[in-house]
Each structure stands twice: as structure tokens, then as C-alpha cells.
VOVO-569408 format. One record per residue (C-alpha): residue in three letters; x, y, z. Coordinates in steps of 0.02 Angstrom, whole numbers, plus 50000, padded with zeros to 5 digits. Last residue first. Example, Ala and Ser with C-alpha at 12.3 -4.5 7.8 and 13.67 -1.06 7.14 Angstrom:
residues 2
SER506844994750357;ALA506154977550390;
END
This chain:
residues 427
UNK492804937351714;UNK492394919351673;UNK491304923751524;UNK492644935551460;UNK493924921551467;UNK492784910351365;UNK492514923951235;UNK494384927451227;UNK494854909151204;UNK493534907551068;UNK494254922750979;UNK496044916650990;UNK495524899750918;UNK494534907750776;UNK495944919350728;UNK497224905150739;UNK496164893650630;UNK495974907750503;UNK497844910750501;UNK498154892350468;UNK497004892550316;UNK497814908550253;UNK499564901450274;UNK499104885750176;UNK498344896050034;UNK499814908050033;UNK501024893450027;UNK500134885849877;UNK500144902949791;UNK502014904949821;UNK502554916249963;UNK503154934249937;UNK501584944149896;UNK500294939250028;UNK500714952950155;UNK499444953150296;UNK499464967550421;UNK498594963150586;UNK497504974950687;UNK496484971250844;UNK497514975650998;UNK496274989851028;UNK497545003351076;UNK498784996750946;UNK500465001051022;UNK501954998150907;UNK502705014950964;UNK501595023150835;UNK500375010850755;UNK500574998850608;UNK501714987650712;UNK500304983750835;UNK500354964950804;UNK502064960450737;UNK502144957650550;UNK501684939550524;UNK502774923950530;UNK501924907050506;UNK502824892150583;UNK501534885650708;UNK502204895250858;UNK502254910850749;UNK500424908950701;UNK499874906850882;UNK500884922250932;UNK500144932850793;UNK498374927550843;UNK498724931251026;UNK499404948450985;UNK497854952250880;UNK496564946251007;UNK496154960551127;UNK494884968551012;UNK494124955450895;UNK495104954050732;UNK495474967450603;UNK496414960950452;UNK497224973950341;UNK497724967350170;UNK499384972550097;UNK500444975849943;UNK499654990049847;UNK498114989949738;UNK496234988249731;UNK496194983849916;UNK494814973449996;UNK495034977050181;UNK494664964950321;UNK493374960850454;UNK493444949450604;UNK492384940950738;UNK490714947250674;UNK489944930050658;UNK490794913150641;UNK490114910650463;UNK491194925450404;UNK492834918150468;UNK493134902450366;UNK492374905550194;UNK492614924350186;UNK494344924250265;UNK494924909950154;UNK494264918849999;UNK495124935050049;UNK496804926450070;UNK496674916549908;UNK496114932049812;UNK497674941449865;UNK498774927049805;UNK497804924849642;UNK497964943549605;UNK499844944149633;UNK500604935149483;UNK499464943049352;UNK499734959849436;UNK501624958549420;UNK501454956549231;UNK500284971649227;UNK501664980949321;UNK502804979649169;UNK501474987149056;UNK501185000949184;UNK503045004949190;UNK503135005449000;UNK501685017648992;UNK502535028049126;UNK504125029149022;UNK505615018848959;UNK505535004349085;UNK507134995149030;UNK508085009748956;UNK507655021249099;UNK508005007849229;UNK509735004149160;UNK510085022849154;UNK509665025149338;UNK510725009949381;UNK512215017649293;UNK511805034149376;UNK512105027149551;UNK511925042649660;UNK512945058349638;UNK514255068949724;UNK513645064449899;UNK513505071750073;UNK514005089950047;UNK512965090749887;UNK511445084049982;UNK511245100150080;UNK511325111949930;UNK510295099549830;UNK508975100149967;UNK508865119049952;UNK508815120449763;UNK507485106849752;UNK506435115349887;UNK506355131049782;UNK505985120449626;UNK504515112749718;UNK504585094349760;UNK504645077049682;UNK505835064549761;UNK506485048749679;UNK507085031049711;UNK507975018249600;UNK508054999349622;UNK509404987749684;UNK508814979349843;UNK506964979449802;UNK507324974249621;UNK506134979349480;UNK504394986249518;UNK504314983649706;UNK505864994149739;UNK505565005449589;UNK505425020649699;UNK504245034549751;UNK504265050349856;UNK503325066849862;UNK503965081049970;UNK502695095049991;UNK502705110650100;UNK503565121349968;UNK502055119749853;UNK500925129749969;UNK500495144149852;UNK498665138949844;UNK498555133249663;UNK500355127049674;UNK499785114949809;UNK498705105549684;UNK500215102849571;UNK501255095849714;UNK499795085049771;UNK499525076849602;UNK497665073549586;UNK497255054849587;UNK497335041549452;UNK496655023949477;UNK497055012049336;UNK495594999749342;UNK496194982949275;UNK496344977249455;UNK497784974949577;UNK498634991449535;UNK500394994949596;UNK500775010549492;UNK500695023649633;UNK501135010749765;UNK502595019249855;UNK501875036549825;UNK502505042449995;UNK501905060150030;UNK502945067550172;UNK501955083450201;UNK503015096850282;UNK502585110950405;UNK503925124550398;UNK502795139550433;UNK502085130050583;UNK500325135850626;UNK499665127450469;UNK498205132550360;UNK497515119250242;UNK497525122450054;UNK498505107849982;UNK498025095050114;UNK496185099750090;UNK496375097249903;UNK497085079849929;UNK495665075150047;UNK494365081549922;UNK495135071449781;UNK494985055949890;UNK496485046949964;UNK496665028949908;UNK496455015350039;UNK497494999350036;UNK497324996850224;UNK499184993850260;UNK500005004150188;UNK498915015450083;UNK498375010749908;UNK498775028249847;UNK499035042149974;UNK500385034750086;UNK500545049550205;UNK501695054450349;UNK501345071550426;UNK502395086550469;UNK503135098950591;UNK501855099450731;UNK502685111550854;UNK501655125750780;UNK500065118850858;UNK498325126050824;UNK498115125250635;UNK499045108650621;UNK497925100050748;UNK496265106550684;UNK496665102750501;UNK497235085050540;UNK495705080850648;UNK494455087350520;UNK495525078850387;UNK495235061350455;UNK496655053250358;UNK496205045850188;UNK494555042950098;UNK494275025250168;UNK494605032850340;UNK496215033650440;UNK496255040150619;UNK497675052050666;UNK498995046350790;UNK500225059150857;UNK502055053750865;UNK503125064150981;UNK504695067850884;UNK506365062450956;UNK507355059850796;UNK507215040850804;UNK505335042350830;UNK505265052250667;UNK506125038150574;UNK505205024050663;UNK503505030950611;UNK503935029650427;UNK504615011950454;UNK502995006650538;UNK501885011450392;UNK500115016150443;UNK498585011050542;UNK498445024750585;UNK498865041650508;UNK500445048050594;UNK500655066450631;UNK502365072750687;UNK502785082250847;UNK504145093050923;UNK504075093751112;UNK505415107151118;UNK505925113950949;UNK507815115950943;UNK508075099650848;UNK506845105950718;UNK508105119050664;UNK507495136750693;UNK506165148850628;UNK506005137150479;UNK505535144750309;UNK507165139750224;UNK507105122350302;UNK507845117050469;UNK509705114150487;UNK509985098850597;UNK508225091950621;UNK507515097850455;UNK509005090650363;UNK508835074550464;UNK507005073050415;UNK507575075350235;UNK508925062050251;UNK507715049550329;UNK506475052250187;UNK507865049750059;UNK508395033750148;UNK506595027550143;UNK506595030749955;UNK507955017649943;UNK508895011749787;UNK509855027749756;UNK509225045149714;UNK508305054449578;UNK507745072249616;UNK506215078149520;UNK505475095749506;UNK506505100249352;UNK505745084949266;UNK504015092849285;UNK502615083649378;UNK501425069049348;UNK502315057349468;UNK502615043349341;UNK503055055349199;UNK504165065549315;UNK504985049049363;UNK505455045349183;UNK506005063349145;UNK507105063649300;UNK507885047149243;UNK508265054349070;UNK509055069749148;UNK510195058849252;UNK510015062349438;UNK509955078049544;UNK511815076149583;UNK512225075349398;UNK514095072549412;UNK515405058949429;UNK515695045349299;UNK514905028849246;UNK513375037349173;UNK514415044649031;UNK513335058848964;UNK513265059848773;UNK511485066348757;UNK510865049248704;UNK511625042448865;UNK513275033048874;UNK513175017448981;UNK513255004148845;UNK513274986448916;UNK511464982948964;UNK510904964948997;UNK510634967349183;UNK508974976249170;UNK508274961349073;UNK508174952449242;UNK506634962849282;UNK505274949549271;UNK506344938049379;UNK505964949649523;UNK504124945249513;UNK504464926549506;UNK505604928049658;UNK504214935649764;UNK504064954149797;UNK504244958749981;UNK502864966750082;UNK503414961150254;UNK502654948150369;UNK501804934650266;UNK503124921550299;UNK502944902650301;UNK504054889250379;UNK502864874950416;UNK503324859050510;UNK501734850150454;UNK501404843150628;UNK501024860650690;UNK499644862150560;UNK498824846250626;UNK499014852650803;UNK498034868350754;UNK496614857850685;UNK496534848550851;UNK496554864950946;UNK495124871050837;UNK494044856050881;UNK494414857951067;UNK493984876451060;UNK492334872650972;UNK491874860351110;UNK492274873351243;UNK491264886251147;UNK489774874451139;UNK489874871051325;UNK489944889751362;UNK488434894351257;UNK488604898651075;UNK487684913450997;UNK489204924950996;UNK490234911550910;UNK488974910950769;UNK487814896050761;UNK488094884150616;
END
């Protein structure tokens, strides 16, 4: 078959008619499919039902997890997350079910009070800014947008953010107060930051003395292959350069056990720990220690976490493979109309369609019963300058549903592309 770029107008018109017929066939199916957000499927959550069988809430040290106290989290929970992070237990704060809430709270602390090294609270900084590697996580960007930061896009590469750009910006502008990062299996591309990138983050010079790296290890144990990728621990790397106070690392069990009832954690320097505990102590006496203890006894340690995640992996690999197989078989023969990432972990596949087509693809899918994350959502202010990126989340639907959704998505990509090529010919 000729690629779309080799077809003349009559051939494109005929191809459009064929695709419209295929699209009508999907419409007749009355589909209700969702590949929008990275939610675990029911079979994944069922893996953690053993959490709910616990009845004894007294720790080995004699602490009653049902009572007040332990703002920083149960000692056993701090040990568990320290094992996962690769840091010391004293550098871990264990919170509630949402790491996003912890991120919001820390941005709010910076906004209202500043940090110990801040010349003033961030709210008093005119034209304050935050760096956003793109494509990235929309909920990260929404937090800093909510607090009035100007969001500055930084291009992503397979090795992480373009560090030449990052280093230049933070060295020259003291109104840049931080950067969002998902260093392992990034959301949405699935890239893992290189050792060099991590070292450059640790040692880079910043004009702002209170510059913060919000380092979201959301997918630190979410491997999709048998290869267990380990990267340098940013907090430990920063200690080599005396920059450890700039780091806040985050993770949670949201996609390990129950998204709505998991446990979150922060890893930071002991100086930062003292400061955030001072601020948090006014807000809360302690987070849910009963849930912390349930997770400790269920997961035990990093080895136990990895064993549990291997069960998730067996459920997820076929779904990711179904999407990539459909793309390869249906889109590749059409020419260079799309490309996509091949992540080794995480929860997403990035699909890049022809510039100017992403919104149309998402709209076609929605009209046919397939919900995707909104086109442009992975960019600050939801504005993709190329209108080309779509984030695909194949985790929640069943395998049969993923296969149907992938086939429909391919028809929508091809139809939007043909429409664009015909429109360009008329222009």
C-alpha cells in the first residue's frame, strides 16, 4: 500500500470514505471505553485485598497505631519507604493516601512562609516561575498554576529534561523557584533520567537560594519488564555537593495497593524534615498510622514490594503490548503519520500524531465512546504548541477492551490525518 504522503487527492478521498465506514461500524457498537487516566484495574486492586485482614494494630515496639502521635509516620513505615527510596529512615516523612496532597502542601508552605533559605515567602515574589518538563504530568502543573506561578516549559529527552536549558534558566533567574520531575518512567513518555542528568540536577548552580526540585518517584517500582532499573538517588547525590536541602522526593502506594487508600511519603534532608514537621504540626497531629501499619505488614520491605509488583506486571504487559501492536500494524504502513514511546515501566504510552491532529483524534474517539486524556493536557495551561501529543493509559480496561480501544484509536488517527492532508491540499 502507498503511504498517505504518496497518495494523490482521489486516493485520499477514497481512503477517507473507507475510514469513515470503519468509524461508523465502531459507532454502532455503543462503546463505553476509557484510557484517560492511569488507574489500576480491578484485578490489580484485588491483589492487595490481604491488607484488610489485619486486626492487631500494636507495633512490635509497642506503639498503638490507633492513637495520636508520630507526626513523621510510624517508624516501621519510615523504614519501608526508606528501603524503597534508598535513603535513611530519618529522612522519610510518611503521610496519607495522596503524594499529590503532600506536594500541594509543600508548595503552599513555600507560598505562605517560604523555606529556611528563602529571602521572602514565594507569594511576595513577583512573576514567580516554575519549570515544567514537557510533556509532563498535568496535575503537577495545575498545583503551581493554582498558586500563580508562570509555568515555563522545558523539552524532555529520552535522558530527562534538556539540562542545558534547565541549567541556563535556573542560573540566570532567581524568580524560578523549582522544577517538577518524574525521573523514573516519566509521565507520560516513560523515560528514565540518565545518571548524568541526575548528577547535573545535584550540582547545578541556581540563582534562587530556595530553588526546590519536586522529584516524584511515582513509578519507582513499576517495571514492565524483568529488568529492574535502578538510578542514583537524588538526595544522596545532592549530599556530595551540599545541595541536599533543595530536594523533595515523593512516592506512594497508590498504584501498588489501593489508589484511594494507599500511603504516601516524602524523602528529604534532615534539615528540611525539621522544617516541614514544624509547619505540618499545626495542620495535623498524625496521618493514618493504622493504614501505614497495614501496608508495612503486607508489603514488608522493598523486596516484598517488588514481588507484589511482579503480579501487577503480569496483568499489565499484555495491555501495553496490545496498544503497541495495534499502532505498529495499523499506523506504520501509512507512513510517518505517528510515532509512540516504548516504555519499560510506568503507566502510559505517549502517542505523537501529525501536528494539528491531536485534538481531532481525541474528539473522534470521544464521539465513538472512547475517552482519552484531553489533547494538550501534558503541557502547561493544556496548550500543546504542535497539537500532536496524546497520553494513552492502557491499565484500567480489560485486555479485550484495550484491544478494541486501540483499533478504534488507530482508525481515528488515520481519519484525522487524511482530513488534515486533504485540507492542506485545499489551502
